N, CA, C and O atoms as CSV, one atom per row, in Angstrom:
chain,resi,resn,atom,element,x,y,z
A,1,MET,N,N,0.836,-1.175,0.000
A,1,MET,CA,C,0.000,0.000,0.000
A,1,MET,C,C,0.883,1.241,0.000
A,1,MET,O,O,1.764,1.386,0.847
A,2,LEU,N,N,0.641,2.132,-0.953
A,2,LEU,CA,C,1.401,3.376,-1.020
A,2,LEU,C,C,0.720,4.471,-0.202
A,2,LEU,O,O,-0.507,4.564,-0.164
A,3,GLU,N,N,1.516,5.277,0.436
A,3,GLU,CA,C,1.014,6.426,1.189
A,3,GLU,C,C,0.993,7.653,0.286
A,3,GLU,O,O,1.649,7.672,-0.756
A,4,HIS,N,N,0.245,8.670,0.681
A,4,HIS,CA,C,0.149,9.915,-0.077
A,4,HIS,C,C,1.545,10.504,-0.308
A,4,HIS,O,O,2.329,10.635,0.632
A,5,GLY,N,N,1.850,10.856,-1.549
A,5,GLY,CA,C,3.129,11.446,-1.911
A,5,GLY,C,C,4.251,10.455,-2.132
A,5,GLY,O,O,5.377,10.858,-2.426
A,6,GLU,N,N,3.973,9.175,-1.999
A,6,GLU,CA,C,5.003,8.140,-2.147
A,6,GLU,C,C,5.060,7.641,-3.588
A,6,GLU,O,O,4.031,7.558,-4.260
A,7,VAL,N,N,6.251,7.312,-4.061
A,7,VAL,CA,C,6.461,6.696,-5.375
A,7,VAL,C,C,7.095,5.340,-5.141
A,7,VAL,O,O,8.022,5.202,-4.344
A,8,LYS,N,N,6.587,4.342,-5.842
A,8,LYS,CA,C,7.136,2.994,-5.711
A,8,LYS,C,C,7.511,2.498,-7.097
A,8,LYS,O,O,6.734,2.627,-8.043
A,9,ARG,N,N,8.688,1.939,-7.212
A,9,ARG,CA,C,9.139,1.328,-8.462
A,9,ARG,C,C,9.333,-0.156,-8.191
A,9,ARG,O,O,9.932,-0.547,-7.188
A,10,VAL,N,N,8.812,-0.984,-9.111
A,10,VAL,CA,C,8.801,-2.422,-8.871
A,10,VAL,C,C,9.397,-3.158,-10.070
A,10,VAL,O,O,8.981,-2.945,-11.209
A,11,ASP,N,N,10.365,-4.014,-9.806
A,11,ASP,CA,C,10.880,-4.927,-10.822
A,11,ASP,C,C,9.958,-6.138,-10.801
A,11,ASP,O,O,10.142,-7.044,-9.988
A,12,THR,N,N,8.968,-6.159,-11.689
A,12,THR,CA,C,7.958,-7.218,-11.655
A,12,THR,C,C,8.558,-8.597,-11.948
A,12,THR,O,O,7.953,-9.616,-11.614
A,13,GLY,N,N,9.722,-8.634,-12.558
A,13,GLY,CA,C,10.390,-9.914,-12.787
A,13,GLY,C,C,10.793,-10.596,-11.489
A,13,GLY,O,O,10.990,-11.811,-11.461
A,14,GLN,N,N,10.915,-9.832,-10.423
A,14,GLN,CA,C,11.294,-10.374,-9.118
A,14,GLN,C,C,10.084,-10.786,-8.272
A,14,GLN,O,O,10.245,-11.425,-7.232
A,15,LEU,N,N,8.882,-10.427,-8.709
A,15,LEU,CA,C,7.678,-10.773,-7.952
A,15,LEU,C,C,7.265,-12.221,-8.221
A,15,LEU,O,O,7.386,-12.702,-9.348
A,16,PRO,N,N,6.778,-12.916,-7.193
A,16,PRO,CA,C,6.329,-14.299,-7.394
A,16,PRO,C,C,4.939,-14.338,-8.037
A,16,PRO,O,O,4.123,-13.441,-7.822
A,17,TRP,N,N,4.681,-15.371,-8.817
A,17,TRP,CA,C,3.327,-15.640,-9.310
A,17,TRP,C,C,2.567,-16.350,-8.204
A,17,TRP,O,O,3.108,-17.243,-7.552
A,18,ARG,N,N,1.318,-15.960,-7.988
A,18,ARG,CA,C,0.460,-16.669,-7.038
A,18,ARG,C,C,-0.801,-17.093,-7.777
A,18,ARG,O,O,-1.220,-16.407,-8.710
A,19,PRO,N,N,-1.415,-18.201,-7.387
A,19,PRO,CA,C,-2.672,-18.606,-8.024
A,19,PRO,C,C,-3.752,-17.555,-7.774
A,19,PRO,O,O,-3.863,-17.026,-6.668
A,20,SER,N,N,-4.534,-17.258,-8.788
A,20,SER,CA,C,-5.643,-16.323,-8.656
A,20,SER,C,C,-6.719,-16.910,-7.748
A,20,SER,O,O,-6.955,-18.119,-7.755
A,21,THR,N,N,-7.358,-16.065,-6.983
A,21,THR,CA,C,-8.499,-16.499,-6.167
A,21,THR,C,C,-9.789,-16.366,-6.967
A,21,THR,O,O,-10.861,-16.727,-6.480
A,22,PHE,N,N,-9.694,-15.846,-8.200
A,22,PHE,CA,C,-10.864,-15.564,-9.034
A,22,PHE,C,C,-11.161,-16.670,-10.035
A,22,PHE,O,O,-12.322,-16.920,-10.360
A,23,ALA,N,N,-10.102,-17.345,-10.535
A,23,ALA,CA,C,-10.297,-18.351,-11.585
A,23,ALA,C,C,-9.144,-19.351,-11.587
A,23,ALA,O,O,-8.017,-19.018,-11.220
A,24,ALA,N,N,-9.440,-20.571,-12.002
A,24,ALA,CA,C,-8.428,-21.621,-12.122
A,24,ALA,C,C,-7.523,-21.347,-13.318
A,24,ALA,O,O,-7.950,-20.735,-14.298
A,25,ASN,N,N,-6.289,-21.795,-13.238
A,25,ASN,CA,C,-5.298,-21.667,-14.313
A,25,ASN,C,C,-4.979,-20.218,-14.650
A,25,ASN,O,O,-4.574,-19.900,-15.768
A,26,VAL,N,N,-5.168,-19.341,-13.658
A,26,VAL,CA,C,-4.822,-17.923,-13.781
A,26,VAL,C,C,-3.871,-17.607,-12.631
A,26,VAL,O,O,-4.112,-18.001,-11.490
A,27,TYR,N,N,-2.788,-16.892,-12.939
A,27,TYR,CA,C,-1.775,-16.539,-11.946
A,27,TYR,C,C,-1.568,-15.035,-11.946
A,27,TYR,O,O,-1.737,-14.371,-12.969
A,28,VAL,N,N,-1.198,-14.501,-10.777
A,28,VAL,CA,C,-1.143,-13.058,-10.594
A,28,VAL,C,C,0.159,-12.653,-9.902
A,28,VAL,O,O,0.647,-13.346,-9.010
A,29,LYS,N,N,0.706,-11.521,-10.330
A,29,LYS,CA,C,1.774,-10.837,-9.602
A,29,LYS,C,C,1.151,-9.540,-9.087
A,29,LYS,O,O,0.693,-8.710,-9.872
A,30,ASP,N,N,1.139,-9.372,-7.763
A,30,ASP,CA,C,0.585,-8.160,-7.166
A,30,ASP,C,C,1.660,-7.070,-7.187
A,30,ASP,O,O,2.671,-7.181,-6.493
A,31,VAL,N,N,1.442,-6.022,-7.979
A,31,VAL,CA,C,2.432,-4.961,-8.107
A,31,VAL,C,C,2.298,-3.969,-6.959
A,31,VAL,O,O,3.251,-3.772,-6.206
A,32,THR,N,N,1.137,-3.341,-6.812
A,32,THR,CA,C,0.921,-2.413,-5.700
A,32,THR,C,C,-0.551,-2.022,-5.590
A,32,THR,O,O,-1.347,-2.285,-6.492
A,33,VAL,N,N,-0.893,-1.394,-4.476
A,33,VAL,CA,C,-2.228,-0.865,-4.231
A,33,VAL,C,C,-2.080,0.561,-3.720
A,33,VAL,O,O,-1.232,0.833,-2.871
A,34,THR,N,N,-2.911,1.482,-4.240
A,34,THR,CA,C,-2.936,2.848,-3.732
A,34,THR,C,C,-4.267,3.504,-4.047
A,34,THR,O,O,-4.853,3.247,-5.099
A,35,ASP,N,N,-4.744,4.337,-3.158
A,35,ASP,CA,C,-5.973,5.111,-3.348
A,35,ASP,C,C,-7.147,4.253,-3.829
A,35,ASP,O,O,-7.970,4.719,-4.617
A,36,GLY,N,N,-7.228,3.011,-3.362
A,36,GLY,CA,C,-8.340,2.141,-3.725
A,36,GLY,C,C,-8.171,1.422,-5.056
A,36,GLY,O,O,-9.095,0.745,-5.507
A,37,TRP,N,N,-7.016,1.553,-5.690
A,37,TRP,CA,C,-6.734,0.901,-6.975
A,37,TRP,C,C,-5.582,-0.072,-6.813
A,37,TRP,O,O,-4.673,0.150,-6.013
A,38,GLU,N,N,-5.630,-1.159,-7.584
A,38,GLU,CA,C,-4.537,-2.125,-7.560
A,38,GLU,C,C,-4.020,-2.362,-8.977
A,38,GLU,O,O,-4.769,-2.299,-9.951
A,39,MET,N,N,-2.725,-2.634,-9.063
A,39,MET,CA,C,-2.101,-3.009,-10.337
A,39,MET,C,C,-1.567,-4.415,-10.185
A,39,MET,O,O,-0.885,-4.736,-9.212
A,40,GLN,N,N,-1.889,-5.261,-11.171
A,40,GLN,CA,C,-1.435,-6.639,-11.176
A,40,GLN,C,C,-0.946,-7.014,-12.576
A,40,GLN,O,O,-1.378,-6.440,-13.576
A,41,ILE,N,N,-0.047,-7.979,-12.623
A,41,ILE,CA,C,0.300,-8.656,-13.864
A,41,ILE,C,C,-0.444,-9.988,-13.792
A,41,ILE,O,O,-0.329,-10.708,-12.801
A,42,VAL,N,N,-1.202,-10.318,-14.833
A,42,VAL,CA,C,-2.041,-11.516,-14.825
A,42,VAL,C,C,-1.598,-12.446,-15.962
A,42,VAL,O,O,-1.376,-12.009,-17.092
A,43,ARG,N,N,-1.476,-13.729,-15.638
A,43,ARG,CA,C,-1.112,-14.741,-16.649
A,43,ARG,C,C,-2.231,-15.772,-16.740
A,43,ARG,O,O,-2.586,-16.406,-15.747
A,44,PHE,N,N,-2.780,-15.931,-17.940
A,44,PHE,CA,C,-3.740,-16.995,-18.231
A,44,PHE,C,C,-2.979,-18.149,-18.859
A,44,PHE,O,O,-2.260,-17.958,-19.840
A,45,GLU,N,N,-3.129,-19.342,-18.304
A,45,GLU,CA,C,-2.629,-20.534,-18.959
A,45,GLU,C,C,-3.560,-20.827,-20.142
A,45,GLU,O,O,-4.704,-20.373,-20.137
A,46,PRO,N,N,-3.096,-21.580,-21.160
A,46,PRO,CA,C,-3.991,-21.909,-22.275
A,46,PRO,C,C,-5.295,-22.532,-21.772
A,46,PRO,O,O,-5.284,-23.459,-20.962
A,47,GLY,N,N,-6.408,-22.011,-22.264
A,47,GLY,CA,C,-7.728,-22.510,-21.890
A,47,GLY,C,C,-8.330,-21.860,-20.653
A,47,GLY,O,O,-9.476,-22.151,-20.312
A,48,ALA,N,N,-7.593,-20.988,-19.970
A,48,ALA,CA,C,-8.109,-20.349,-18.762
A,48,ALA,C,C,-9.265,-19.415,-19.099
A,48,ALA,O,O,-9.346,-18.871,-20.200
A,49,ARG,N,N,-10.159,-19.241,-18.126
A,49,ARG,CA,C,-11.377,-18.449,-18.349
A,49,ARG,C,C,-11.791,-17.766,-17.053
A,49,ARG,O,O,-11.777,-18.391,-15.993
A,50,PHE,N,N,-12.161,-16.479,-17.127
A,50,PHE,CA,C,-12.760,-15.784,-15.991
A,50,PHE,C,C,-14.241,-16.123,-15.941
A,50,PHE,O,O,-14.865,-16.277,-16.991
A,51,PRO,N,N,-14.818,-16.242,-14.759
A,51,PRO,CA,C,-16.267,-16.445,-14.662
A,51,PRO,C,C,-17.002,-15.147,-15.009
A,51,PRO,O,O,-16.404,-14.072,-15.039
A,52,LEU,N,N,-18.281,-15.263,-15.266
A,52,LEU,CA,C,-19.141,-14.107,-15.481
A,52,LEU,C,C,-18.993,-13.162,-14.288
A,52,LEU,O,O,-19.069,-13.595,-13.138
A,53,HIS,N,N,-18.781,-11.863,-14.564
A,53,HIS,CA,C,-18.630,-10.905,-13.476
A,53,HIS,C,C,-18.971,-9.496,-13.945
A,53,HIS,O,O,-18.870,-9.181,-15.131
A,54,ALA,N,N,-19.374,-8.658,-13.002
A,54,ALA,CA,C,-19.663,-7.244,-13.274
A,54,ALA,C,C,-18.586,-6.398,-12.612
A,54,ALA,O,O,-18.055,-6.762,-11.563
A,55,HIS,N,N,-18.268,-5.269,-13.231
A,55,HIS,CA,C,-17.252,-4.372,-12.681
A,55,HIS,C,C,-17.896,-3.343,-11.757
A,55,HIS,O,O,-18.800,-2.609,-12.154
A,56,GLU,N,N,-17.413,-3.307,-10.522
A,56,GLU,CA,C,-17.908,-2.330,-9.561
A,56,GLU,C,C,-17.336,-0.947,-9.846
A,56,GLU,O,O,-17.952,0.070,-9.529
A,57,ARG,N,N,-16.146,-0.923,-10.451
A,57,ARG,CA,C,-15.485,0.319,-10.871
A,57,ARG,C,C,-14.820,0.038,-12.214
A,57,ARG,O,O,-14.837,-1.089,-12.708
A,58,ALA,N,N,-14.252,1.053,-12.777
A,58,ALA,CA,C,-13.572,0.895,-14.067
A,58,ALA,C,C,-12.449,-0.145,-13.957
A,58,ALA,O,O,-11.891,-0.375,-12.884
A,59,GLU,N,N,-12.140,-0.763,-15.103
A,59,GLU,CA,C,-11.068,-1.758,-15.187
A,59,GLU,C,C,-10.261,-1.457,-16.442
A,59,GLU,O,O,-10.817,-1.183,-17.505
A,60,PHE,N,N,-8.940,-1.512,-16.301
A,60,PHE,CA,C,-8.030,-1.234,-17.411
A,60,PHE,C,C,-7.163,-2.468,-17.648
A,60,PHE,O,O,-6.593,-3.020,-16.707
A,61,ILE,N,N,-7.064,-2.903,-18.910
A,61,ILE,CA,C,-6.245,-4.054,-19.290
A,61,ILE,C,C,-5.311,-3.633,-20.416
A,61,ILE,O,O,-5.712,-2.915,-21.332
A,62,PHE,N,N,-4.048,-4.089,-20.340
A,62,PHE,CA,C,-3.093,-3.887,-21.424
A,62,PHE,C,C,-2.399,-5.220,-21.666
A,62,PHE,O,O,-1.718,-5.736,-20.781
A,63,VAL,N,N,-2.571,-5.783,-22.869
A,63,VAL,CA,C,-2.034,-7.110,-23.197
A,63,VAL,C,C,-0.549,-6.999,-23.545
A,63,VAL,O,O,-0.149,-6.203,-24.394
A,64,LEU,N,N,0.257,-7.821,-22.865
A,64,LEU,CA,C,1.702,-7.858,-23.091
A,64,LEU,C,C,2.123,-8.997,-24.009
A,64,LEU,O,O,2.961,-8.813,-24.891
A,65,GLU,N,N,1.535,-10.185,-23.798
A,65,GLU,CA,C,1.915,-11.379,-24.556
A,65,GLU,C,C,0.682,-12.226,-24.836
A,65,GLU,O,O,-0.288,-12.185,-24.079
A,66,GLY,N,N,0.718,-12.988,-25.911
A,66,GLY,CA,C,-0.346,-13.936,-26.224
A,66,GLY,C,C,-1.611,-13.254,-26.709
A,66,GLY,O,O,-1.566,-12.170,-27.290
A,67,GLU,N,N,-2.744,-13.906,-26.463
A,67,GLU,CA,C,-4.025,-13.382,-26.940
A,67,GLU,C,C,-5.100,-13.578,-25.875
A,67,GLU,O,O,-5.294,-14.682,-25.369
A,68,LEU,N,N,-5.790,-12.498,-25.546
A,68,LEU,CA,C,-6.911,-12.512,-24.615
A,68,LEU,C,C,-8.181,-12.290,-25.418
A,68,LEU,O,O,-8.238,-11.384,-26.250
A,69,VAL,N,N,-9.203,-13.107,-25.178
A,69,VAL,CA,C,-10.500,-12.933,-25.840
A,69,VAL,C,C,-11.448,-12.332,-24.810
A,69,VAL,O,O,-11.642,-12.883,-23.727
A,70,GLN,N,N,-12.033,-11.196,-25.164
A,70,GLN,CA,C,-12.940,-10.487,-24.256
A,70,GLN,C,C,-14.205,-10.156,-25.042
A,70,GLN,O,O,-14.182,-9.333,-25.958
A,71,GLY,N,N,-15.311,-10.809,-24.673
A,71,GLY,CA,C,-16.573,-10.558,-25.369
A,71,GLY,C,C,-16.498,-10.861,-26.857
A,71,GLY,O,O,-17.096,-10.152,-27.666
A,72,GLY,N,N,-15.765,-11.916,-27.228
A,72,GLY,CA,C,-15.644,-12.306,-28.625
A,72,GLY,C,C,-14.582,-11.552,-29.406
A,72,GLY,O,O,-14.315,-11.881,-30.561
A,73,ARG,N,N,-13.978,-10.554,-28.798
A,73,ARG,CA,C,-12.946,-9.741,-29.464
A,73,ARG,C,C,-11.567,-10.239,-29.064
A,73,ARG,O,O,-11.279,-10.378,-27.875
A,74,ARG,N,N,-10.712,-10.509,-30.041
A,74,ARG,CA,C,-9.367,-11.017,-29.787
A,74,ARG,C,C,-8.397,-9.849,-29.610
A,74,ARG,O,O,-8.267,-8.992,-30.484
A,75,LEU,N,N,-7.722,-9.835,-28.461
A,75,LEU,CA,C,-6.788,-8.763,-28.133
A,75,LEU,C,C,-5.384,-9.342,-28.021
A,75,LEU,O,O,-5.127,-10.210,-27.188
A,76,GLY,N,N,-4.481,-8.859,-28.860
A,76,GLY,CA,C,-3.101,-9.321,-28.837
A,76,GLY,C,C,-2.187,-8.296,-28.198
A,76,GLY,O,O,-2.663,-7.287,-27.677
A,77,PRO,N,N,-0.876,-8.535,-28.229
A,77,PRO,CA,C,0.078,-7.615,-27.618
A,77,PRO,C,C,-0.118,-6.180,-28.122
A,77,PRO,O,O,-0.257,-5.931,-29.319
A,78,GLY,N,N,-0.123,-5.257,-27.169
A,78,GLY,CA,C,-0.304,-3.848,-27.500
A,78,GLY,C,C,-1.747,-3.374,-27.443
A,78,GLY,O,O,-1.999,-2.169,-27.462
A,79,TRP,N,N,-2.697,-4.297,-27.375
A,79,TRP,CA,C,-4.109,-3.930,-27.273
A,79,TRP,C,C,-4.441,-3.543,-25.842
A,79,TRP,O,O,-3.915,-4.119,-24.890
A,80,ALA,N,N,-5.318,-2.565,-25.705
A,80,ALA,CA,C,-5.801,-2.136,-24.396
A,80,ALA,C,C,-7.317,-2.236,-24.381
A,80,ALA,O,O,-7.971,-2.138,-25.419
A,81,SER,N,N,-7.867,-2.434,-23.186
A,81,SER,CA,C,-9.309,-2.508,-23.001
A,81,SER,C,C,-9.666,-1.728,-21.739
A,81,SER,O,O,-9.021,-1.883,-20.701
A,82,VAL,N,N,-10.687,-0.897,-21.834
A,82,VAL,CA,C,-11.169,-0.141,-20.677
A,82,VAL,C,C,-12.651,-0.453,-20.509
A,82,VAL,O,O,-13.442,-0.269,-21.434
A,83,SER,N,N,-13.018,-0.922,-19.330
A,83,SER,CA,C,-14.414,-1.233,-19.021
A,83,SER,C,C,-14.891,-0.275,-17.939
A,83,SER,O,O,-14.188,-0.049,-16.953
A,84,THR,N,N,-16.070,0.284,-18.116
A,84,THR,CA,C,-16.603,1.209,-17.132
A,84,THR,C,C,-17.337,0.472,-16.018
A,84,THR,O,O,-17.612,-0.723,-16.121
A,85,GLN,N,N,-17.645,1.192,-14.969
A,85,GLN,CA,C,-18.430,0.649,-13.863
A,85,GLN,C,C,-19.738,0.093,-14.408
A,85,GLN,O,O,-20.386,0.718,-15.247
A,86,GLY,N,N,-20.121,-1.090,-13.925
A,86,GLY,CA,C,-21.373,-1.702,-14.348
A,86,GLY,C,C,-21.258,-2.598,-15.562
A,86,GLY,O,O,-22.209,-3.303,-15.899
A,87,THR,N,N,-20.105,-2.585,-16.231
A,87,THR,CA,C,-19.899,-3.464,-17.378
A,87,THR,C,C,-19.910,-4.918,-16.915
A,87,THR,O,O,-19.386,-5.235,-15.848
A,88,VAL,N,N,-20.506,-5.800,-17.714
A,88,VAL,CA,C,-20.537,-7.224,-17.391
A,88,VAL,C,C,-19.658,-7.975,-18.387
A,88,VAL,O,O,-19.845,-7.864,-19.599
A,89,ASP,N,N,-18.697,-8.742,-17.866
A,89,ASP,CA,C,-17.854,-9.600,-18.701
A,89,ASP,C,C,-18.458,-10.996,-18.696
A,89,ASP,O,O,-18.464,-11.680,-17.673
A,90,GLU,N,N,-18.968,-11.411,-19.856
A,90,GLU,CA,C,-19.572,-12.731,-19.978
A,90,GLU,C,C,-18.583,-13.773,-20.475
A,90,GLU,O,O,-18.724,-14.958,-20.176
A,91,ASP,N,N,-17.577,-13.337,-21.237
A,91,ASP,CA,C,-16.667,-14.298,-21.852
A,91,ASP,C,C,-15.274,-13.697,-21.953
A,91,ASP,O,O,-14.957,-13.005,-22.921
A,92,VAL,N,N,-14.441,-13.963,-20.949
A,92,VAL,CA,C,-13.041,-13.535,-20.961
A,92,VAL,C,C,-12.203,-14.794,-20.806
A,92,VAL,O,O,-12.258,-15.467,-19.776
A,93,HIS,N,N,-11.418,-15.109,-21.850
A,93,HIS,CA,C,-10.611,-16.332,-21.804
A,93,HIS,C,C,-9.410,-16.197,-22.730
A,93,HIS,O,O,-9.264,-15.203,-23.442
A,94,SER,N,N,-8.560,-17.208,-22.705
A,94,SER,CA,C,-7.420,-17.264,-23.615
A,94,SER,C,C,-7.224,-18.699,-24.070
A,94,SER,O,O,-7.014,-19.600,-23.258
A,95,GLU,N,N,-7.294,-18.895,-25.364
A,95,GLU,CA,C,-7.090,-20.234,-25.920
A,95,GLU,C,C,-5.622,-20.624,-25.884
A,95,GLU,O,O,-5.298,-21.780,-25.614
A,96,GLN,N,N,-4.727,-19.676,-26.153
A,96,GLN,CA,C,-3.297,-19.971,-26.244
A,96,GLN,C,C,-2.498,-19.528,-25.022
A,96,GLN,O,O,-1.316,-19.853,-24.905
A,97,GLY,N,N,-3.128,-18.795,-24.116
A,97,GLY,CA,C,-2.435,-18.239,-22.962
A,97,GLY,C,C,-2.055,-16.792,-23.242
A,97,GLY,O,O,-1.904,-16.397,-24.398
A,98,CYS,N,N,-1.902,-16.013,-22.194
A,98,CYS,CA,C,-1.545,-14.611,-22.358
A,98,CYS,C,C,-1.075,-14.028,-21.046
A,98,CYS,O,O,-1.262,-14.621,-19.983
A,99,VAL,N,N,-0.459,-12.852,-21.131
A,99,VAL,CA,C,-0.050,-12.071,-19.967
A,99,VAL,C,C,-0.522,-10.650,-20.198
A,99,VAL,O,O,-0.337,-10.102,-21.284
A,100,PHE,N,N,-1.140,-10.039,-19.170
A,100,PHE,CA,C,-1.609,-8.672,-19.313
A,100,PHE,C,C,-1.474,-7.905,-17.995
A,100,PHE,O,O,-1.392,-8.493,-16.917
A,101,VAL,N,N,-1.454,-6.588,-18.116
A,101,VAL,CA,C,-1.479,-5.701,-16.956
A,101,VAL,C,C,-2.947,-5.422,-16.661
A,101,VAL,O,O,-3.724,-5.133,-17.571
A,102,LEU,N,N,-3.323,-5.509,-15.390
A,102,LEU,CA,C,-4.695,-5.230,-14.964
A,102,LEU,C,C,-4.663,-4.154,-13.884
A,102,LEU,O,O,-3.938,-4.280,-12.896
A,103,VAL,N,N,-5.444,-3.106,-14.072
A,103,VAL,CA,C,-5.622,-2.077,-13.048
A,103,VAL,C,C,-7.109,-2.017,-12.766
A,103,VAL,O,O,-7.912,-1.775,-13.667
A,104,ASP,N,N,-7.474,-2.241,-11.505
A,104,ASP,CA,C,-8.887,-2.196,-11.130
A,104,ASP,C,C,-9.044,-1.872,-9.653
A,104,ASP,O,O,-8.065,-1.539,-8.986
A,105,ARG,N,N,-10.254,-1.965,-9.139
A,105,ARG,CA,C,-10.526,-1.637,-7.742
A,105,ARG,C,C,-9.799,-2.601,-6.816
A,105,ARG,O,O,-9.636,-3.781,-7.127
A,106,ALA,N,N,-9.379,-2.092,-5.703
A,106,ALA,CA,C,-8.671,-2.931,-4.739
A,106,ALA,C,C,-9.647,-3.681,-3.850
A,106,ALA,O,O,-9.228,-4.439,-2.975
């Protein structure tokens, strides 16, 4: 957790992967939390899938590797996705596996 006026720099290569509490075959590196927001690096193993869920606040995704399918749309490296509060994700998965940056509510 960052305090007001604090800057944190993180070598994410040194962070451990932990199993996601949200979905099977998904792993997470917790980067930091501040002002009610969290940043994570998320890895989907091939075939991994998020369950149906609604966003309580905005969510930001930036794909680094592989391919993420979100609502039927294929997102590869360099693609970004922004979902507003109240958005419902019905189909988020990866057939081949992927890694992405996720910023959302803490």
